[in-house]
C-alpha positions, 0 to 999 in steps of 0.5 A: 337514914344514915349509917354512922359507922361501926360501934360496940353495943354491950361489947358486940360489934354493931352498925349504928343507923340514925333515922329522922322523918324527912319534912318533905315526905308524909309521916306514915310510921306512927300516929295517934288517933282521936275522934278528929282522925289520925295525927301522924307523929314525925320520929327520929332515932337510932338503931344498933344492928348486929354487924354479924347477923343484921338483927336489931340489938337496940332501938331508941326513938322519939317524936320530933315535934309534939302534937299540941291539939292532943296535948302530946308534948313528948314521947321517947321509947328505948327497946333492947332486943335479945335472942329467945330460944324456943325449944318446941321448934328449935329456933331463935327469934330476936324479941324485945327484952327491956323497954323504957318509955317516957311520955308527957301528955299535958297533965300526964307524965310517966316513965314506964320500964318493962321486962319481957319474958315467958314468950310463947311461939305459935306455929301451924303445920300444913300437912294434908292427909287424904283418907277414904271417908268413914261409913255413915252411922245409921240414923235411928 
């Protein structure tokens, strides 16, 4: 990874971080699985991080090389993140807002565009309440 400096992302100050799988290290970030086992994919890409909060604003990544044994020749992903406000917990969480993916799997080619919405927040509170047990109900 390397920081390429401060830039603007949609008018917001951001740090641009570029990354690329090192050839001397095992690829552990992403893999395809088949009956023959795991086929790791080497990735490269860029991330725009908010200069104020460090939150990921946008991420672009793609495969450095195809995996001919699986007929996977290209894969590219672009995700824009945005804060989502959850009223139930009075919290903002940065989540994917828009995602584009392009892939070339031999005879299958596609461009998929998806907008995320209607998020739900799941949370669990752990409070302990100790009470005297209730009297058992007589068996009839």
